[in-house]
DRENDO-1510 file (C-alpha; in Angstrom, 1 decimal, always signed):
<recs>
REC; n; res; u; v; w
REC; 1; MET; -4.9; +23.8; +5.3 .
REC; 2; ASN; -3.5; +27.2; +7.0 .
REC; 3; SER; -1.3; +27.6; +9.6 .
REC; 4; THR; -3.8; +28.1; +12.1 .
REC; 5; GLU; -5.8; +25.3; +11.2 .
REC; 6; LEU; -2.7; +22.9; +11.5 .
REC; 7; LEU; -1.6; +24.3; +15.0 .
REC; 8; ASN; -4.6; +23.8; +16.3 .
REC; 9; VAL; -4.8; +19.9; +15.0 .
REC; 10; LEU; -1.4; +19.4; +16.2 .
REC; 11; ALA; -2.4; +20.7; +19.4 .
REC; 12; LEU; -5.3; +18.4; +19.8 .
REC; 13; LEU; -2.9; +15.6; +18.8 .
REC; 14; LYS; -0.4; +16.4; +21.9 .
REC; 15; VAL; -3.1; +16.5; +24.7 .
REC; 16; ASP; -2.9; +13.5; +26.8 .
REC; 17; GLY; -5.5; +11.0; +26.1 .
REC; 18; VAL; -6.0; +12.3; +22.5 .
REC; 19; GLY; -5.5; +9.5; +19.8 .
REC; 20; ASP; -6.3; +9.5; +16.3 .
REC; 21; VAL; -9.7; +7.9; +16.9 .
REC; 22; VAL; -10.7; +10.4; +19.8 .
REC; 23; ALA; -9.4; +13.2; +17.8 .
REC; 24; LYS; -11.3; +12.5; +14.7 .
REC; 25; LYS; -14.4; +12.2; +16.9 .
REC; 26; LEU; -13.7; +15.6; +18.5 .
REC; 27; ILE; -13.2; +17.2; +14.7 .
REC; 28; ASN; -16.0; +15.2; +13.6 .
REC; 29; HIS; -18.4; +16.9; +16.4 .
REC; 30; CYS; -17.4; +20.0; +17.0 .
REC; 31; GLY; -16.2; +21.3; +13.1 .
REC; 32; SER; -12.7; +22.0; +13.8 .
REC; 33; ALA; -10.0; +21.3; +16.2 .
REC; 34; GLU; -9.8; +25.0; +16.9 .
REC; 35; ASN; -13.6; +24.9; +17.8 .
REC; 36; VAL; -12.7; +21.9; +20.2 .
REC; 37; PHE; -10.7; +24.1; +22.2 .
REC; 38; ASN; -13.4; +26.9; +21.9 .
REC; 39; ALA; -16.4; +24.7; +22.9 .
REC; 40; LYS; -18.2; +24.7; +25.9 .
REC; 41; LEU; -18.0; +22.2; +28.8 .
REC; 42; ASN; -21.3; +20.7; +27.5 .
REC; 43; GLN; -20.9; +20.7; +23.8 .
REC; 44; ILE; -17.4; +18.0; +24.6 .
REC; 45; LYS; -19.4; +16.1; +27.6 .
REC; 46; SER; -22.2; +15.2; +25.4 .
REC; 47; ILE; -19.7; +13.1; +22.7 .
REC; 48; ASP; -19.6; +9.9; +23.3 .
REC; 49; GLY; -16.7; +8.0; +25.6 .
REC; 50; ILE; -15.6; +11.7; +26.3 .
REC; 51; GLY; -15.0; +11.9; +30.2 .
REC; 52; GLU; -13.3; +14.3; +33.0 .
REC; 53; PHE; -9.9; +13.0; +32.5 .
REC; 54; LEU; -10.1; +14.2; +29.0 .
REC; 55; LEU; -12.1; +17.4; +29.9 .
REC; 56; ARG; -9.4; +18.8; +32.2 .
REC; 57; ASN; -6.7; +17.7; +29.6 .
REC; 58; LEU; -7.9; +20.0; +26.9 .
REC; 59; LYS; -7.5; +22.9; +29.1 .
REC; 60; ASP; -3.4; +22.4; +28.9 .
REC; 61; LYS; -2.1; +25.1; +27.3 .
REC; 62; THR; +1.3; +23.5; +26.9 .
REC; 63; VAL; +0.0; +21.5; +24.1 .
REC; 64; PHE; +0.4; +24.5; +21.9 .
REC; 65; GLU; +4.4; +24.9; +22.8 .
REC; 66; LYS; +4.8; +21.8; +21.2 .
REC; 67; ALA; +2.5; +22.5; +18.3 .
REC; 68; GLU; +4.1; +25.7; +17.2 .
REC; 69; LYS; +7.8; +24.1; +17.4 .
REC; 70; GLU; +6.3; +21.2; +15.3 .
REC; 71; LEU; +4.9; +23.9; +12.8 .
REC; 72; GLU; +8.4; +25.4; +12.6 .
REC; 73; PHE; +9.8; +22.5; +11.5 .
REC; 74; ILE; +7.3; +22.1; +8.9 .
REC; 75; GLU; +7.4; +25.4; +7.5 .
REC; 76; ASN; +10.9; +25.2; +7.6 .
REC; 77; GLU; +11.1; +22.2; +5.7 .
REC; 78; LYS; +8.6; +22.9; +3.5 .
REC; 79; ILE; +6.7; +19.4; +4.5 .
REC; 80; ASN; +3.3; +18.6; +2.8 .
REC; 81; ILE; +0.9; +18.0; +5.2 .
REC; 82; LEU; -2.2; +15.6; +4.5 .
REC; 83; PHE; -5.2; +16.1; +6.7 .
REC; 84; TYR; -7.6; +12.9; +7.0 .
REC; 85; LYS; -10.8; +15.7; +5.5 .
REC; 86; ASN; -9.0; +16.7; +2.6 .
REC; 87; ASN; -8.8; +15.3; -1.0 .
REC; 88; ASP; -4.9; +14.8; -1.3 .
REC; 89; TYR; -5.2; +12.1; +1.9 .
REC; 90; PRO; -4.9; +8.5; +0.9 .
REC; 91; GLU; -8.5; +7.3; +0.0 .
REC; 92; ARG; -8.6; +3.7; +1.1 .
REC; 93; LEU; -7.2; +4.9; +4.6 .
REC; 94; LYS; -10.0; +7.6; +4.9 .
REC; 95; TYR; -12.1; +4.5; +5.7 .
REC; 96; CYS; -9.9; +2.9; +8.8 .
REC; 97; ALA; -11.2; +4.3; +12.1 .
REC; 98; ASP; -7.8; +4.0; +13.4 .
REC; 99; GLY; -6.0; +5.9; +10.4 .
REC; 100; PRO; -3.8; +9.0; +11.1 .
REC; 101; VAL; -5.6; +12.3; +11.3 .
REC; 102; LEU; -2.5; +14.0; +9.8 .
REC; 103; LEU; +0.1; +12.7; +7.3 .
REC; 104; PHE; +3.8; +14.3; +6.9 .
REC; 105; SER; +4.8; +13.9; +3.5 .
REC; 106; SER; +8.4; +14.7; +1.2 .
REC; 107; GLY; +8.5; +13.6; -2.2 .
REC; 108; LYS; +5.9; +13.8; -5.3 .
REC; 109; LEU; +3.1; +12.2; -4.5 .
REC; 110; ASN; -0.1; +11.3; -6.7 .
REC; 111; LEU; -2.4; +9.1; -4.2 .
REC; 112; GLU; -5.0; +9.3; -7.0 .
REC; 113; ASN; -3.5; +5.9; -8.3 .
REC; 114; ARG; -6.6; +3.5; -7.7 .
REC; 115; LYS; -4.0; +0.5; -8.3 .
REC; 116; VAL; -1.9; +0.5; -5.0 .
REC; 117; ILE; -0.2; -2.5; -3.4 .
REC; 118; SER; +1.8; -2.8; -0.4 .
REC; 119; ILE; +4.6; -5.4; -0.9 .
REC; 120; VAL; +6.2; -6.5; +2.3 .
REC; 121; GLY; +8.2; -9.5; +4.2 .
REC; 122; THR; +11.2; -10.2; +6.0 .
REC; 123; ARG; +14.4; -8.0; +6.1 .
REC; 124; GLU; +16.4; -11.2; +5.6 .
REC; 125; ILE; +15.2; -11.6; +2.0 .
REC; 126; THR; +16.6; -14.8; -0.4 .
REC; 127; PRO; +18.1; -14.6; -3.6 .
REC; 128; HIS; +14.8; -16.4; -4.7 .
REC; 129; GLY; +12.8; -13.5; -2.8 .
REC; 130; THR; +14.8; -10.7; -4.4 .
REC; 131; ASP; +14.1; -12.4; -7.7 .
REC; 132; PHE; +10.1; -13.3; -6.9 .
REC; 133; CYS; +9.9; -9.3; -6.0 .
REC; 134; LYS; +11.7; -8.2; -9.1 .
REC; 135; LYS; +9.8; -10.1; -11.8 .
REC; 136; LEU; +6.3; -9.7; -9.9 .
REC; 137; ILE; +7.2; -5.8; -10.2 .
REC; 138; GLU; +8.2; -5.9; -13.6 .
REC; 139; ASP; +5.2; -7.9; -15.0 .
REC; 140; LEU; +2.6; -5.7; -13.2 .
REC; 141; ALA; +4.5; -2.5; -14.3 .
REC; 142; ILE; +1.9; -2.5; -17.7 .
REC; 143; PHE; -0.9; -1.6; -15.0 .
REC; 144; ASN; +1.2; +1.6; -13.6 .
REC; 145; PRO; +0.3; +0.3; -9.9 .
REC; 146; LEU; +1.7; +2.6; -6.6 .
REC; 147; ILE; +3.9; +0.3; -4.8 .
REC; 148; VAL; +3.7; +0.7; -1.0 .
REC; 149; SER; +6.3; -0.6; +1.3 .
REC; 150; GLY; +8.3; +0.8; +4.7 .
REC; 151; PHE; +11.9; +1.3; +3.5 .
REC; 152; ALA; +13.5; -1.2; +5.7 .
REC; 153; TYR; +15.9; -3.7; +5.0 .
REC; 154; GLY; +15.4; -7.1; +2.9 .
REC; 155; VAL; +12.2; -7.0; +0.8 .
REC; 156; ASP; +11.0; -3.3; +1.2 .
REC; 157; ILE; +14.0; -1.7; -0.1 .
REC; 158; VAL; +13.9; -4.6; -3.0 .
REC; 159; ALA; +10.2; -3.8; -4.0 .
REC; 160; HIS; +11.0; +0.5; -3.9 .
REC; 161; GLN; +14.2; -0.3; -6.3 .
REC; 162; ALA; +12.2; -2.8; -8.7 .
REC; 163; ALA; +9.3; -0.2; -8.7 .
REC; 164; MET; +12.1; +2.6; -9.4 .
REC; 165; GLU; +13.8; +0.5; -12.1 .
REC; 166; ASN; +10.4; -0.1; -13.8 .
REC; 167; ASN; +9.6; +4.0; -13.8 .
REC; 168; LEU; +7.0; +3.1; -11.1 .
REC; 169; GLN; +5.8; +5.4; -8.3 .
REC; 170; THR; +6.7; +4.3; -4.7 .
REC; 171; ILE; +6.1; +5.3; -1.8 .
REC; 172; GLY; +8.1; +4.4; +1.5 .
REC; 173; VAL; +5.8; +4.3; +4.9 .
REC; 174; LEU; +8.5; +5.7; +7.8 .
REC; 175; ALA; +8.3; +4.7; +11.5 .
REC; 176; HIS; +9.9; +8.1; +12.9 .
REC; 177; GLY; +9.5; +11.8; +11.6 .
REC; 178; LEU; +11.0; +13.2; +8.2 .
REC; 179; ASN; +14.4; +14.8; +9.9 .
REC; 180; GLN; +15.7; +11.6; +9.5 .
REC; 181; ILE; +16.1; +8.4; +7.6 .
REC; 182; TYR; +16.2; +4.9; +8.6 .
REC; 183; PRO; +18.4; +2.5; +8.4 .
REC; 184; LYS; +20.9; +4.9; +7.7 .
REC; 185; THR; +22.2; +2.9; +4.7 .
REC; 186; HIS; +19.3; +3.7; +2.4 .
REC; 187; LYS; +20.3; +7.3; +2.4 .
REC; 188; LYS; +21.1; +7.1; -1.4 .
REC; 189; TYR; +17.5; +6.1; -2.6 .
REC; 190; ILE; +16.1; +9.1; -1.2 .
REC; 191; SER; +16.6; +11.6; -3.8 .
REC; 192; LYS; +15.5; +9.1; -6.9 .
REC; 193; MET; +12.4; +7.9; -4.8 .
REC; 194; GLU; +11.3; +11.7; -4.4 .
REC; 195; GLN; +11.5; +12.4; -8.1 .
REC; 196; ASN; +8.3; +9.6; -8.2 .
REC; 197; GLY; +7.1; +9.1; -5.2 .
REC; 198; GLY; +8.5; +9.6; -1.6 .
REC; 199; PHE; +7.4; +9.4; +1.8 .
REC; 200; LEU; +4.9; +9.5; +4.3 .
REC; 201; THR; +4.9; +9.2; +7.8 .
REC; 202; GLU; +2.8; +9.8; +10.9 .
REC; 203; PHE; +5.4; +10.9; +13.2 .
REC; 204; TRP; +6.5; +14.1; +14.2 .
REC; 205; SER; +10.2; +15.5; +13.9 .
REC; 206; ASN; +11.4; +14.4; +17.6 .
REC; 207; SER; +10.0; +11.0; +17.0 .
REC; 208; ASN; +12.9; +8.4; +16.6 .
REC; 209; PRO; +12.8; +4.6; +15.4 .
REC; 210; GLU; +11.3; +3.1; +18.2 .
REC; 211; LYS; +9.8; -0.8; +18.1 .
REC; 212; GLU; +6.3; +0.2; +18.6 .
REC; 213; ASN; +6.3; +2.8; +15.9 .
REC; 214; PHE; +7.4; +0.1; +13.0 .
REC; 215; VAL; +4.0; -1.9; +14.1 .
REC; 216; LYS; +2.1; +1.4; +14.4 .
REC; 217; ARG; +3.4; +2.4; +10.6 .
REC; 218; ASN; +2.4; -0.9; +9.2 .
REC; 219; ARG; -1.5; -0.1; +9.5 .
REC; 220; ILE; -0.8; +2.8; +7.1 .
REC; 221; VAL; +0.5; +0.4; +4.8 .
REC; 222; ALA; -2.0; -2.2; +5.0 .
REC; 223; GLY; -4.7; +0.9; +5.3 .
REC; 224; MET; -3.8; +2.5; +1.8 .
REC; 225; SER; -3.3; -0.6; -0.3 .
REC; 226; GLU; -5.8; -2.0; -2.3 .
REC; 227; ALA; -3.8; -5.3; -1.9 .
REC; 228; THR; -1.0; -6.4; +0.4 .
REC; 229; ILE; +1.8; -9.1; -0.7 .
REC; 230; VAL; +4.0; -10.9; +1.6 .
REC; 231; ILE; +6.8; -11.9; -0.4 .
REC; 232; GLU; +9.1; -14.1; +2.5 .
REC; 233; SER; +8.4; -14.2; +6.2 .
REC; 234; ALA; +9.2; -16.0; +9.0 .
REC; 235; GLU; +6.9; -18.0; +11.3 .
REC; 236; LYS; +6.9; -14.3; +13.3 .
REC; 237; GLY; +7.3; -11.1; +11.9 .
REC; 238; GLY; +6.1; -7.4; +11.3 .
REC; 239; SER; +4.8; -8.5; +7.9 .
REC; 240; LEU; +2.3; -11.2; +9.4 .
REC; 241; ILE; +1.0; -7.9; +11.7 .
REC; 242; THR; +0.6; -6.0; +8.0 .
REC; 243; ALA; -1.2; -8.7; +6.4 .
REC; 244; MET; -3.6; -9.4; +9.8 .
REC; 245; MET; -4.4; -5.7; +9.6 .
REC; 246; ALA; -4.9; -5.5; +5.7 .
REC; 247; ASN; -7.3; -8.6; +6.7 .
REC; 248; ASP; -9.2; -6.5; +9.4 .
REC; 249; TYR; -9.6; -3.5; +7.0 .
REC; 250; ASN; -11.1; -6.1; +4.4 .
REC; 251; ARG; -8.4; -5.5; +1.5 .
REC; 252; ASP; -6.8; -8.8; -0.2 .
REC; 253; VAL; -4.0; -10.2; +1.3 .
REC; 254; PHE; -1.8; -12.4; -1.1 .
REC; 255; ALA; +1.4; -14.4; +0.1 .
REC; 256; VAL; +3.8; -16.6; -1.8 .
REC; 257; PRO; +4.3; -20.3; -1.3 .
REC; 258; GLY; +7.5; -22.1; -0.5 .
REC; 259; ARG; +9.1; -25.3; +0.5 .
REC; 260; THR; +7.8; -26.3; +4.1 .
REC; 261; THR; +11.6; -26.4; +5.2 .
REC; 262; ASP; +12.5; -22.9; +4.0 .
REC; 263; LYS; +12.7; -20.3; +7.4 .
REC; 264; TYR; +11.1; -17.4; +5.5 .
REC; 265; SER; +8.4; -19.3; +3.9 .
REC; 266; GLN; +7.1; -20.4; +7.1 .
REC; 267; GLY; +4.8; -17.5; +7.5 .
REC; 268; CYS; +3.3; -16.9; +4.0 .
REC; 269; ASN; +2.7; -21.0; +4.3 .
REC; 270; ASN; +0.7; -20.4; +7.6 .
REC; 271; LEU; -1.1; -17.3; +6.2 .
REC; 272; ILE; -2.5; -19.4; +3.3 .
REC; 273; LYS; -3.4; -22.9; +5.3 .
REC; 274; THR; -5.6; -20.6; +7.4 .
REC; 275; GLN; -6.9; -18.9; +4.8 .
REC; 276; GLN; -5.6; -15.4; +5.9 .
REC; 277; ALA; -4.3; -14.9; +2.1 .
REC; 278; ASN; -4.3; -15.8; -1.3 .
REC; 279; VAL; -1.8; -18.0; -3.2 .
REC; 280; LEU; +0.4; -15.7; -5.6 .
REC; 281; THR; +3.1; -17.6; -7.5 .
REC; 282; SER; +3.2; -14.9; -10.4 .
REC; 283; ALA; +1.7; -11.3; -11.4 .
REC; 284; ALA; -1.3; -13.1; -13.2 .
REC; 285; ASP; -2.4; -14.5; -9.9 .
REC; 286; LEU; -2.7; -10.9; -8.3 .
REC; 287; VAL; -4.0; -9.4; -11.9 .
REC; 288; TYR; -6.9; -12.2; -12.1 .
REC; 289; MET; -7.7; -11.8; -8.5 .
REC; 290; MET; -8.0; -7.9; -8.7 .
REC; 291; ASN; -9.7; -8.5; -11.8 .
REC; 292; TRP; -7.5; -5.5; -13.4 .
REC; 293; GLU; -7.7; -4.5; -16.9 .
REC; 294; ILE; -5.6; -2.3; -19.3 .
REC; 295; HIS; -7.3; +0.5; -20.2 .
REC; 296; PRO; -7.1; +2.6; -22.6 .
REC; 297; GLN; -5.4; +0.2; -25.4 .
REC; 298; THR; -2.7; +2.8; -26.0 .
REC; 299; GLN; -1.1; +1.2; -23.0 .
REC; 300; ILE; -0.7; -1.8; -24.3 .
REC; 301; ASP; +0.9; -0.6; -27.4 .
REC; 302; LYS; +3.6; +1.1; -25.2 .
REC; 303; VAL; +4.5; -2.0; -23.9 .
REC; 304; VAL; +4.0; -4.5; -26.8 .
REC; 305; GLN; +5.6; -4.1; -29.9 .
REC; 306; LYS; +3.2; -5.0; -32.2 .
REC; 307; GLN; +5.0; -8.3; -34.4 .
REC; 308; LEU; +4.1; -9.9; -37.8 .
REC; 309; PHE; +5.1; -13.0; -36.4 .
REC; 310; VAL; +4.7; -13.9; -32.7 .
REC; 311; THR; +6.3; -17.1; -31.0 .
REC; 312; LEU; +4.0; -18.9; -28.8 .
REC; 313; ASP; +5.0; -22.4; -26.8 .
REC; 314; ASN; +2.8; -25.5; -27.0 .
REC; 315; ASP; +0.4; -23.9; -24.1 .
REC; 316; GLU; +0.1; -20.9; -25.1 .
REC; 317; GLN; -0.4; -22.0; -28.9 .
REC; 318; LYS; -3.3; -24.6; -27.6 .
REC; 319; ILE; -5.2; -21.7; -25.6 .
REC; 320; TYR; -5.2; -19.3; -28.8 .
REC; 321; ASP; -6.6; -22.0; -30.9 .
REC; 322; TYR; -9.1; -22.5; -28.2 .
REC; 323; LEU; -9.9; -19.1; -28.3 .
REC; 324; GLN; -9.9; -18.4; -31.9 .
REC; 325; LYS; -12.6; -21.3; -32.4 .
REC; 326; ASN; -14.7; -20.2; -29.8 .
REC; 327; ASN; -14.5; -16.7; -29.2 .
REC; 328; LYS; -14.9; -15.1; -26.3 .
REC; 329; GLN; -14.2; -17.5; -23.2 .
REC; 330; LEU; -14.2; -17.1; -19.4 .
REC; 331; LEU; -11.3; -17.8; -17.8 .
REC; 332; ASP; -12.3; -21.2; -15.9 .
REC; 333; ILE; -14.0; -22.7; -19.1 .
REC; 334; ILE; -10.4; -22.2; -20.8 .
REC; 335; ALA; -8.9; -23.7; -18.1 .
REC; 336; LEU; -11.4; -26.9; -18.3 .
REC; 337; GLU; -11.4; -27.3; -21.9 .
REC; 338; CYS; -7.7; -26.7; -22.1 .
REC; 339; ASP; -7.3; -29.0; -19.4 .
REC; 340; PHE; -5.0; -26.9; -17.5 .
REC; 341; PRO; -5.1; -25.6; -13.6 .
REC; 342; VAL; -6.8; -22.2; -13.2 .
REC; 343; PHE; -3.5; -20.4; -12.0 .
REC; 344; ARG; -1.9; -21.9; -15.1 .
REC; 345; VAL; -4.0; -20.3; -17.1 .
REC; 346; SER; -3.9; -17.0; -15.6 .
REC; 347; SER; -0.2; -16.9; -16.1 .
REC; 348; LEU; -0.4; -18.1; -20.0 .
REC; 349; LEU; -3.2; -15.7; -20.6 .
REC; 350; LEU; -0.9; -12.6; -19.2 .
REC; 351; ASN; +2.1; -13.5; -20.8 .
REC; 352; MET; +0.3; -13.9; -24.3 .
REC; 353; GLU; -1.5; -10.4; -23.5 .
REC; 354; LEU; +1.9; -9.3; -23.2 .
REC; 355; LYS; +2.8; -10.6; -26.9 .
REC; 356; GLY; -0.6; -8.8; -28.2 .
REC; 357; VAL; -2.3; -11.9; -29.3 .
REC; 358; ILE; -5.0; -12.0; -26.7 .
REC; 359; ARG; -6.9; -9.5; -24.5 .
REC; 360; PRO; -8.8; -9.2; -21.4 .
REC; 361; LEU; -12.7; -8.4; -21.6 .
REC; 362; PRO; -14.9; -7.1; -18.7 .
REC; 363; GLY; -16.0; -9.9; -16.6 .
REC; 364; LYS; -13.2; -12.0; -16.5 .
REC; 365; LEU; -13.5; -13.1; -20.4 .
REC; 366; PHE; -11.0; -13.4; -22.6 .
REC; 367; GLU; -10.5; -13.1; -26.6 .
REC; 368; ALA; -8.0; -13.9; -29.1 .
REC; 369; ILE; -7.1; -10.9; -31.5 .
</recs>
């Protein structure tokens, strides 16, 4: 995207009454933001939902002064621009009607990864929530997912840290411009995150971390992800808004259940109870529900060291013996024949896969090696 194109898009977004939905409508109809400003009155009038108020505002030339100032910041700070029509824009976010026209980014982002999951939750994470989040990401590392969160206190920063510890790409979606970081105490994580991942925001350099911005940025967290996971949440909270948005975008949502007396399990339990989220008790639940498979085989070899003797517990041995005798079998059949709950078999199969004694096959089949 050259400077002239970017200047016109920035100016269009500063027109009073033009948000992401209207801006896309105008650009799609006219071909470019520059064409919107140069279009004849009748051409703009023919667009559904465009009234006299907006037509008058499109003549406001002061929007270019604001755009030029932002463009100067972008060029001076070498900010990367992701435009909704371009290939480097988050693929899933393209299908969200209210997805941002522009995203500003820093770091080394590789958005081609198809396994993108967002992890959200309370800012007051408990020790149990911290342990669960770290173990979840450690167990998922073999699948090399991209971990998305909001870079806030609590669950967010734990997820980012766990991703970095497991050499996974992680992206923080910010509720302000790239000229600052909130909270300031998280500045110490910036450099490492930008080495393998980085930051995304739709907000300009003059945008502060206002309350409404956090709600607005949640749609990016939900929209760019294949699945959203809520680790812990009180009865009300921003993570529940993210889960709602993910459901609206027809994405998978998972929640970690907890005791009914635990304050930060109430939100998760309610999501599960109202069937707005799947139960998540381990990485195996996510792998099973998302139908993830490890490819190619060499990826397993990097993680699973081949052993002459592998130690299996009694339950694992029972499943292994069954598969040895019955060849390829569906997860549900394994659970039925071995007399285990499905969620328990999912967990056992993942552990056995990591030990290198079974492998998943297309169609949710498994076989002994």
